[in-house]
N, C-alpha and C positions, 0 to 999 in steps of 0.2 A: 270787555265784551262790547259788541256793537250797539249801534243805535238804529232802530228801525221803527216803522209805524206799528201801532198796536191796534187791537181790535176796535177800540173806542175812537180811533182817529177817523177823519173823513175818508169815506170809501168803505170802511168797515171790514168785515170778515172776508168778503169776496176779494177785495183789493189785497189784503194780507195773504190770502191763499195764492193769488196771482204772483205776488212777489216771491213766495216760497217756491212755487212751481218753476218760475223763471230761473231762480238761483240754482235749484236742483238740476234743471235741464242744462244750464251752463256748466255746472261742475261735472255732469255726466259726459258732456261733449268735450270739455276741456279740463280733464282732471289736473289737480295741482299736486306737485310732489310735497312730501313732508318738509317742514322747515325745522332744521336742527332736531330731528326726531320727534316732531310734534305736528299734528294736523294743522294745515293753514287756517287762518282766521275765517275765510268764507264757510268752511265746514262747521265751525262753531256758530256762525250766524244762522246757518240752516238748522243746526241742532237746537238753538234757542227758540227758533220759530216753532219747531215741532214740539219741544218739551214744554215751553212756557205759554205759547200762544195756541197750542193744540191744532197746528196745521198738519196737513197730510203731505207725505212725500213718498216716492217709490225709489229714491236713490238708495242704493246699497253699495257701499265702498268701505274699505278698511278705515279711511280717514274720517268718514261720517260716523262709523261705529265708534271710533276712538273719541270723537267729539262728544257723542251721546254718553259714553261711559264716563268721560271727564266731568260732564255736567252732573251726572248722578253722584259721582264722588264728591263734588263741590257741595251739592245739596245735603249729602250725608254729613259732611264736615260742619255745615251751618247748623244742622239739627243738633249736633253735639256741643255747639258753642255755649259756654256758660261763663258768667262773670258776675261780680257784685260791684255795684256803684252806689255812691251816696247822692241823694238829691240835694237841692239847695238848702233844705232844712236839716240835713244831716241824717235823714232816714236811709237805711241801707236797703237796697233792692237787689235780689238775685234773679237773674234772667230765668233760670230753670223753674223757679217757683211761679213764674208768670205764664207758663206754657198754656196755650189755648186762649190767651187774651191778646188783644191788640197792644203792642208796645211801640211807642214812638220815642226815639232817642234824639236829642239835639246836642251834639258835641260842639263846644266852642272853646276858644282860647283867648287869653288876655292880650296876646300879640296880634290878634286878628281884628282889623278895624270894623268889618261888617258885624262880627260877633259882638264887639263892644257896643256898637250902635244898637244891636238887637236887645242886649241886656239892659240898656238904659231907657228903652221905650216905656212910657207910662209912668215914669218917675218924676 
């Protein structure tokens, strides 16, 4: 998915709404055809702004509707995600048992130089 300003960035909510409106107007004036049976990326950019940044748009198109539906499906898949991992002390943690709590995961690998550097800090 794309990278765009967020509400906390310089300019704030008004700037983000202006970006949303400009993108929607552009897609309304110059619709983009499906790419291999999938809505083009700009429709997903707009859908992310509407769904996750709570911006408003009046664009109604099959491509925008498809992008919104895909984001909903992705969110539902993430809600069902569950796995069990062991921490560095060997204690097992299951994601579903932590529902409602803030969870920060830091994945690293021994072949990753920045990861190795991070694990050796403070030793």
